[in-house]
N, C-alpha and C positions, 0 to 999 in steps of 0.2 A: 098866282104869286108863288115863286119857287121857294121850297123849304131850305135847300142847301145852296150856298153860293160857292161857285168854283171859279178859280182863275188859273192862270198858267203856273202860278207858284204856290197856291194854297188851296185847301179844301176845308170848308168849315160848315158845320151844321149846328143848328140850335140844339140845346139839350132836349132829350126826349123824356117824357114822363113814363116811368115804369110802374107797373101794377105792384103795389107794396106786397112783399112776401111771396110773390109768384115763384121766383127762383129758389127760395128756401123751401117752399112746399114741394116743388119738383125734386129737389135734392133729397128731401126726406123720403119721398115715395121711392126714388131710385135706390136709396140706401136700404130701405125695408125690403124691397124686392130682392136685392142682392144678398142680404142677410138670410132671407128665407131660402133662397136657392142654395146657399152655402150650407146651411143647417140641414136641408133635405139631403144633399149629397153626402155630408158627413154621416148622417144617420143611416143612409143606405149602405155606405161603406162599412160602418160599424156592424151592421146586421148581416152582411154577406159572410158566408162561411169562409174561413181562411184555408188556404192550401199550404200544406207543409211538404217539404222535399222528402224524398225517400230516405235520405241520410239523417233525418231528424229522429232523435231518440227521446224517450220520455224519462224524466227524472225529477228529483226534488233538489232545489237549491236553497241554501241559507246564506244570505249575504253577511259576511263577517266585517270586512272593511274594503269597500270597492277599490281596486278590482279583484280583491281576494274574496273567495266564497267557498262554501262546501257544496259539492255536487254528489248527491247520494252518500253523504257522510264523509267523502274524501276531499282533501284540499284541491281546489281548482282555481284557475285564473281567467278573467275575461281578457280577450285579445284587445290590443289597443284600439281597434276600430270596431269593436263588438256592437251589434245592434240588438237592443232589447225592446221587444214590443209588448205592450200591456194587453189586457183583456180586450180593449177597444181597438187594438192593432196600431195604436199610435206609438211612436218612439219614446222611450223613457231613458234618461241618462242614469247611469249606474248609481250615482250619488243620491238620486231621488228614492231609491229602494230602501225600505226600512231595514235596519240591521236586525239580525236574528229572527227575521220573519221567514217562515217556511212557505215556499212557492212551488207548485207543481208546474213543470215547464216542458216544452219540447226544445231541444237544443241541437246545434251542430258544432263540430270542431273545425278549426282552421288548420292550415298545414303545419303549424307549430304545436298543435295539440291543445291549444287554448280554445275557450268557448268563443265562437265567432258570431253565432246568431242564437237568440233566446226568445221564445214566445211564452209569455205567461198565459196559462190556459184558463178558459172559461169553464163553468160547471158542465156545459154540454160537451166541450172538448175533452174534459177529464173523464166523462162517462163513455167516450168512444174507446172501446176495448176490443181486442188486445192492441197494444202498441209496444214495440220493442224497447227494452231498456238498455240493451247492450249491442255492440256492433255485430257480435256473433248471432244474436237473434235476428237482427235486420238482414244479415246475409242469408240466413236459412229460411226466413219467412217470405211470403209474396205480398207485394204492395200494389194496391189499386189506386193510382193517383187521381182518378176521377171521383171515386167514392171516398177517398181518403181513409181506406180501411186496410188492415193487415190480416193475412190469413196464415195460421200456423200450419206447418206441414203435417 
């Protein structure tokens, strides 16, 4: 006895009985596996040492009113497209930074002289010394991009 009837103009099959909950259990397992893979990759990315460009200088910022801030005690401004990375290396919008909080950072300037990139340093990164605080120091010192270390002359 055929289960499905076909004709030249129609195709019909009787309804099938599905195992209750089989699709939802499978979806839950797939979601759990995907979440674990995502968390594992995020954790690995957060633990990887960050690489800073040779142009990055070390300083202290105090957010006054984004995009205005104090850089090493002097007024400075974030560039319109400035990227701020937190200790976990994820992007932070400038408005999310607490005002009047002192942060030790590495930073670069854009062509207009505004802060283009800012990295909020972890305790391990702050301990990595020496690091130039001025362009003159960076020009005179030697940078090892692999070891992320500076050597004074």
